[in-house]
C-alpha positions in Angstrom: 0.0 0.0 0.0 1.4 3.4 -0.9 1.7 6.2 1.7 -1.2 8.0 0.1 -3.3 4.9 0.9 -2.0 4.8 4.4 -3.0 8.4 5.0 -6.4 7.7 3.7 -6.7 4.6 5.9 -5.6 6.3 9.1 -6.8 9.8 8.8 -9.8 10.1 6.6 -12.5 7.5 7.7 -15.9 9.3 8.0 -16.8 6.9 10.8 -14.5 8.7 13.1 -15.6 12.3 12.3 -16.3 14.3 15.5 -17.6 17.8 16.1 -16.1 18.9 19.4 -13.4 21.5 19.5 -10.7 19.0 20.4 -11.6 16.9 17.4 -11.9 19.9 15.1 -8.2 20.8 15.9 -7.2 17.3 14.9 -9.4 17.3 11.8 -8.0 20.7 10.7 -4.4 19.4 11.2 -5.3 16.2 9.4 -6.6 18.1 6.4 -3.5 20.3 6.3 -1.3 17.2 6.5 -3.0 15.4 3.7 -2.8 18.5 1.5 0.9 18.9 2.2 1.5 15.2 1.4 -0.3 15.6 -1.9 1.9 18.6 -2.7 5.0 16.7 -1.7 5.7 19.5 0.8 7.0 17.1 3.5 8.3 19.9 5.8 4.7 21.3 6.0 3.4 17.7 6.3 5.6 17.2 9.3 4.5 20.4 11.0 0.9 19.5 10.5 1.5 16.0 11.8 2.9 17.5 14.9 -0.2 19.7 15.4 -2.4 16.6 14.9 -0.5 14.8 17.6 -0.8 17.8 19.9 -4.6 17.8 19.4 -4.8 14.0 20.1 -1.9 13.2 22.4 -0.7 9.6 22.2 -3.1 8.6 19.4 -1.3 5.8 17.6 -2.5 6.9 14.1 -1.2 10.4 14.8 2.2 9.1 15.9 2.4 6.8 12.9 1.7 9.7 10.6 4.3 11.9 12.3 6.8 9.1 11.8 5.8 8.9 8.1 6.2 12.7 7.7 9.6 12.6 9.4 11.0 10.0 7.1 9.6 11.7 4.0 11.2 14.9 5.3 14.5 13.1 5.2 14.8 12.6 8.9 14.9 8.8 9.5 16.4 9.2 12.9 13.4 11.2 14.2 11.1 8.8 12.4 12.6 5.8 14.2 12.4 7.6 17.5 8.7 8.2 17.0 8.2 4.6 16.1 10.0 3.6 19.3 7.5 5.7 21.2 4.7 3.7 19.6 6.5 0.5 20.5 6.9 1.6 24.1 3.1 1.3 24.5 2.9 -1.9 22.5 1.8 -0.7 19.1 3.2 -1.7 15.7 2.2 -0.6 12.2 4.4 -3.1 10.3 6.6 -0.3 8.9 9.2 -2.9 7.8 6.9 -3.7 5.0 6.2 -0.1 3.9 8.6 1.2 1.2 8.5 4.8 2.5 10.3 3.6 5.7 13.2 2.0 3.9 15.7 4.7 4.9 15.3 3.6 8.5 17.2 0.4 7.7 20.4 2.4 7.6 20.0 3.6 11.2 22.2 1.9 13.8 19.1 1.3 16.1 17.1 -0.5 13.3 18.2 -4.0 14.4 17.2 -3.4 18.0 13.9 -1.9 16.9 13.0 -4.9 14.6 14.0 -7.3 17.4 11.7 -5.5 19.8 8.8 -5.7 17.2 9.4 -9.5 16.9 9.1 -9.8 20.7 5.9 -7.7 20.7 4.3 -10.4 18.6 5.2 -13.3 20.7 2.1 -14.7 22.3 1.7 -13.6 25.9 -0.5 -14.5 28.8 -2.8 -17.5 29.4 -6.3 -18.2 28.2 -8.3 -21.4 28.2 -10.8 -22.5 25.5 -14.1 -23.0 27.3 -16.6 -23.2 24.5 -16.7 -23.4 20.7 -19.4 -23.4 18.0 -19.0 -25.2 14.7 -20.4 -22.4 12.5 -17.6 -20.7 10.5 -19.7 -17.8 9.1 -21.5 -17.1 12.4 -19.3 -14.0 13.1 -19.8 -13.5 16.8 -19.7 -10.2 18.6 -21.5 -10.2 22.0 -21.5 -12.9 24.6 -23.3 -13.5 27.9 -23.8 -16.3 30.4 -26.8 -17.3 32.5 -26.8 -18.2 36.2 -26.1 -21.9 35.3 -23.1 -20.9 33.2 -24.5 -21.5 29.8 -22.9 -19.3 27.1 -25.0 -17.2 24.7 -23.6 -15.8 21.4 -25.1 -13.4 18.9 -24.3 -13.5 15.1 -23.5 -10.4 13.1 -23.8 -12.3 9.8 -27.2 -14.0 10.4 -28.8 -12.2 13.3 -29.1 -15.3 15.4 -29.0 -15.8 19.1 -27.7 -19.1 20.2 -27.2 -20.9 23.5 -24.1 -23.1 23.5 -24.1 -26.7 24.8 -23.6 -30.2 23.6 -26.3 -29.3 21.0 -26.4 -25.6 20.3 -29.9 -24.2 20.7 -31.2 -21.4 18.4 -33.2 -19.0 20.5 -34.0 -16.1 18.1 -33.5 -15.1 14.5 -34.0 -12.0 12.4 -37.5 -13.2 11.8 -38.2 -11.7 15.2 -37.6 -8.2 13.9 -33.9 -7.7 14.9 -30.7 -7.8 12.8 -27.1 -8.3 13.6 -26.7 -9.1 17.3 -24.1 -7.1 19.2 -23.5 -6.6 23.0 -25.8 -8.5 25.4 -26.5 -8.7 29.1 -28.9 -10.6 31.4 -31.3 -8.8 33.7 -32.5 -10.2 37.0 -35.7 -11.5 35.7 -34.5 -14.1 33.2 -34.4 -11.7 30.3 -31.5 -11.3 27.8 -31.1 -7.7 26.6 -29.1 -7.2 23.4 -28.2 -4.4 21.0 -29.0 -5.0 17.4 -28.3 -3.1 14.2 -28.8 -3.5 10.4 -25.2 -3.3 9.2 -23.8 -4.0 5.8 -22.3 -7.3 7.0 -25.8 -8.6 7.9 -26.7 -11.0 5.1 -30.3 -9.8 4.6 -30.0 -6.1 5.4 -32.2 -4.8 2.6 -33.8 -1.4 3.2 -33.2 -1.6 6.9 -29.6 -0.4 6.7 -28.9 2.0 9.5 -31.7 0.9 11.8 -30.7 0.0 15.4 -32.2 -0.6 18.8 -32.2 -2.7 22.0 -34.3 -5.8 22.5 -35.2 -8.1 25.4 -35.6 -11.8 24.8 -37.7 -13.6 27.5 -36.0 -17.0 27.8 -39.0 -18.6 29.5 -41.4 -17.8 26.7 -38.9 -17.4 23.9 -40.4 -14.2 22.7 -39.1 -10.7 22.3 -40.8 -9.0 25.2 -39.5 -5.5 24.6 -37.8 -3.5 21.9 -36.9 0.1 21.4 -35.5 1.5 18.1 -33.6 4.7 17.6 -35.5 7.2 15.6 -34.7 7.2 11.9 -31.8 9.4 11.0 -29.9 10.6 7.9 -26.9 9.0 9.6 -26.4 5.2 9.9 -26.6 4.1 13.5 -25.1 1.1 15.3 -25.9 0.4 18.9 -22.9 -1.9 19.5 -22.8 -2.6 23.2 -24.9 -2.1 26.4 -24.8 -2.5 30.1 -27.6 -2.8 32.7 -27.7 -0.9 36.0 -29.0 -2.6 39.2 -32.4 -0.7 38.8 -32.8 -2.1 35.3 -31.7 1.0 33.4 -30.1 0.2 30.1 -27.1 2.2 28.8 -25.9 1.8 25.2 -23.4 3.3 22.8 -23.7 4.1 19.1 -20.4 3.3 17.5 -21.1 5.4 14.4 -22.3 8.7 15.8 -20.6 8.4 19.2 -23.8 9.0 21.1 -24.5 7.4 24.5 -28.1 6.6 25.4 -30.0 5.5 28.4 -33.2 3.5 28.2 -35.7 2.9 31.0 -37.5 -0.4 30.3 -41.1 0.1 29.4 -40.6 3.8 28.5 -40.5 3.2 24.7 -37.9 6.0 24.1 -34.2 6.6 24.6 -32.7 9.5 26.5 -29.5 11.1 25.4 -26.7 10.9 28.0 -23.9 12.0 25.7 -24.8 13.7 22.4 -23.5 12.8 19.0 -20.1 13.9 18.1 -18.6 14.2 21.6 -17.0 10.8 21.1 -15.7 9.7 17.7 -16.7 6.1 18.0 -18.1 5.0 21.4 -17.7 1.3 22.0 -17.6 -0.6 25.3 -19.0 0.8 28.5 -19.2 -0.2 32.2 -20.6 1.3 35.4 -18.5 2.1 38.4 -19.2 0.3 41.7 -21.5 3.1 43.0 -23.3 3.3 39.6 -22.8 7.0 39.6 -20.5 7.1 36.6 -20.2 5.3 33.3 -16.8 4.5 31.8 -16.9 4.7 28.0 -14.3 3.6 25.5 -14.0 5.9 22.5 -12.2 3.8 19.8 -10.3 6.9 18.5 -10.4 9.1 21.6 -9.5 6.8 24.5 -11.2 6.3 27.9 -13.7 8.6 29.4 -15.9 8.8 32.5 -19.4 10.1 32.3 -21.4 11.4 35.3 -24.8 9.8 35.1 -26.4 12.7 37.0 -25.2 15.4 34.7 -23.8 13.8 31.6 -20.5 15.6 32.1 -17.5 13.9 30.5 -13.9 13.6 31.8 -11.0 12.2 29.9 -9.0 9.6 31.9 -5.4 10.5 32.4 -3.1 7.7 31.3 -0.1 7.6 33.6 0.9 4.0 32.9 3.1 3.1 29.9 0.1 2.0 27.9 -2.3 3.3 25.2 -6.1 3.6 25.8 -6.9 3.8 22.1 -8.5 1.0 20.0 -10.6 -0.4 22.9 -13.7 -2.4 21.9 -14.9 -4.3 25.0 -14.7 -2.6 28.4 -15.4 -4.2 31.8 -14.6 -3.8 35.5 -12.9 -6.1 38.0 -12.8 -4.2 41.3 -10.9 -1.0 40.7 -9.4 -2.3 37.4 -10.8 -1.8 34.0 -10.5 -4.9 31.7 -10.2 -3.9 28.1 -10.1 -5.7 24.7 -8.0 -3.8 22.3 -8.6 -4.8 18.7 -7.9 -1.3 17.2 -4.2 -1.6 17.6 -1.7 -4.4 16.7 -1.2 -6.8 18.2 -4.6 -7.5 19.6 -4.7 -7.9 23.4 -6.6 -8.1 26.7 -5.3 -5.6 29.2 -6.0 -4.7 32.9 -5.9 -1.0 33.6 -5.5 0.0 37.3 -7.6 3.0 38.2 -6.5 5.6 40.7 -8.6 6.1 43.9 -10.5 9.0 42.3 -11.3 6.9 39.2 -10.0 9.5 36.8 -6.6 8.1 35.8 -4.9 4.9 34.9 -1.9 4.4 37.1 -0.8 0.9 36.1 -1.4 -1.8 33.5 -1.0 -5.5 33.0 -1.2 -7.5 29.7 -3.5 -10.5 30.4 -3.3 -12.0 26.9 -1.8 -10.8 23.6 -1.6 -12.3 20.1 -2.8 -15.7 21.1 -3.2 -18.3 18.4 -7.0 -18.2 18.9 -7.2 -14.5 18.3 -8.7 -13.2 15.1 -10.1 -9.8 16.3 -11.4 -10.5 19.8 -14.5 -8.4 20.6 -16.7 -8.5 23.7 -16.8 -10.5 26.9 -17.9 -10.3 30.6 -16.4 -10.7 34.0 -17.7 -13.3 36.3 -16.1 -13.8 39.7 -12.4 -14.1 39.3 -12.6 -14.8 35.5 -12.9 -13.0 32.3 -14.7 -14.7 29.4 -14.6 -13.3 25.8 -15.0 -13.9 22.1 -11.6 -14.6 20.7 -12.3 -14.7 17.0 -15.0 -12.4 15.6 -13.5 -12.5 12.0 -14.7 -8.9 11.5 -11.3 -8.3 9.8 -12.1 -11.0 7.2 -14.9 -9.2 5.4 -13.9 -7.9 2.0 -15.1 -4.6 0.5 -18.2 -6.3 -0.8 -18.9 -7.8 2.7 -18.0 -11.3 1.6 -16.2 -13.8 3.8 -13.5 -16.2 2.8 -13.7 -20.0 3.2 -11.9 -21.8 5.9 -12.8 -19.6 8.9 -12.9 -21.2 12.4 -16.2 -21.2 14.3 -16.6 -19.0 17.4 -14.1 -19.6 20.2 -14.8 -18.5 23.8 -11.7 -18.0 26.0 -11.3 -17.7 29.8 -8.7 -15.7 31.5 -8.2 -15.8 35.3 -8.0 -12.3 36.7 -6.7 -13.1 40.2 -3.2 -14.0 38.9 -0.8 -11.1 39.1 
């Protein structure tokens, strides 16, 4: 892929457009950088890349583009130093395979750098396979477990809800009025809540593209006992994850618009907790112990804490030598946030230790990284001293026409013990 293609990939996706002032500074610098690249004015590109990084500190894409601008500006030493900053937080962009970075090979530190990259991709941590499903094109996203320990998976491709066991049991299909099944959680009354959206990867999306909502499946009766859809919009919407409070309130995130909603069961309408555009792409979410705040993972903005009473948003300070970008699943284990990062390479599960005030990350531990079962891990849940999650969603295997290759493995559920330091 050419550097022009790389810039388009990292800097121009409409999915991540945001409207707050912080994001506008980044967007302006990004536009300036792309223009300078097109004009082959690499000094100007480098200056703009620096402004983009200042607007979004620590963002891996911004660091990569600064490194690219530096090497194009005939400064391979600075480029390698920037790439080492990325490597320090466990992120790699495979620059060894990108022609524009060839001048770095002449640097004395290149050998040490490539050796460190190789070590980064060595499998790390422990995870046990606890469940599988022999359905290669299922494409799992969300997962839940009932009180008896049975696992439930939802299909992006076919909109199915399945209970795993010796003989998998099909509980719901798109014939019940939902589409791709995303995040899911059990309530205290035997109901399984799940987020659903009509996405291009759904095999029968038709004219429903862009519709999304939350649904409740009553397991005793097998019927959808409640549903609430987002109002129609000119923008596509994808409610991708949800969490339930002790009083039954449902909180859910829209990964395309960035909005965060609350839903009171039986009310028939969503309330806006965080408006569109504050986050670039809101993904996983989890309540704090007091259920006064909601932690939200912005795929391109990092971790935030939202006050439920006011909707005010605080960016978490990352003091540990780790990145908070590219987080999909987000969970809590005591005062530690458990995150699944599939927006950076290599993919990993990480524990982030919160400070006493809950507003900063002061330490981090990698629980699992680049395991052989990994093929874009997505969502999971904490139960007791264990973390269970989907290891191989295969989201990365869709081509531009939303087709899947042959030979995929069926869904794999992994378990990681959390009480091992």
